[in-house]
N, C-alpha and C positions, 0 to 999 in steps of 0.2 A: 486286123486293127479292132480295137477295144472303142465301141462307143461311149461318146461322152453323156454324162446325164445333162437335162435341163436345169437351168438354175433353181428353178420351184424344186424339183426331183433331188438335186443335192442338197439344198436346204431341207425338205421335209427328213431325207435319209439323216442328216445330221442330227436334228431335233430330236429323231427317233432314239438314235445311236448314242448322242452325248449326254442326255439327260440322265441324273442321277436320283436314286432312290425314288422317292415317291413325287419329286419335282416333274412338272408338264412342260418345261421351258428349259432353254439352254443361257447361258449369259456368255454373249458373243466374243467378250473377250476371253473370261478365264474358261473357259471349255475349250478352247484353241479354236472354236470356229473360223474367226477371221483370218487366221492365218492359214488354215486349212484351205478356206474360200480362195484366196490369193494365190496359193499353188496351183490349186485345180483348176481356175480361171484367170491365168496369169494377166497381168494387165486389168482386170477388172475391179472394182470397187465394191467391197461388200455391204457396204452400209447406203449406197445408192440402189444396188439390187435390192436389199431386203426393203428399203423404203417404197419401191415401186411395187414389189409383190405386195405389201402391206395396203398400199393404196388400191391394189385389185381385190383386196380381201381375202389373199392366197394364204397371209400367215397376220399374225400379230406382233405389234411391239409393246413392250412395257419400259419406259425408260427405268433405270436402277444405277447404283452407287458405280461408278467406274466403266459404264457403258449401258446396254439395254438387255433385258431376256427379249428371245424371240421363241412363239409359241406358235402351234397349230391352230389354226381359227378354233376349233371343234375342243381344244384343249385350254385354251386362255381364260385366266379367272377374269370373271369379271370386273370392269374398270370402278363398278360401285359395290364390289362383292362386301369390301369392310361395312360400308354404310348399311347394307342390306341385313349384314349378321348383326350389326348393331341396335338395329331398330327391331329385329327380331328377338335378341334378348331384352329390349324393352317391351316387349308386347305389343308392339306398332306396325310390326310388318309381316 
């Protein structure tokens, strides 16, 4: 019998396997993650699970058009990275 992955292991594997090109995260809808999660964990909610893991610092979530992007904590672009870049360009950061 095949051993099932934990939620965290499944999500880590999904992020690493499904991200494209230079992107560090995946869109939960467009990547097929939500449907894959539901098929692998029948009756479980991917939104509830990803939110719980994010609350525990196991992944990060960024709202985006059509859903959310999920990232491994070490790969998440800083929430204020655009502001940091702007300040740096202005010579203030």
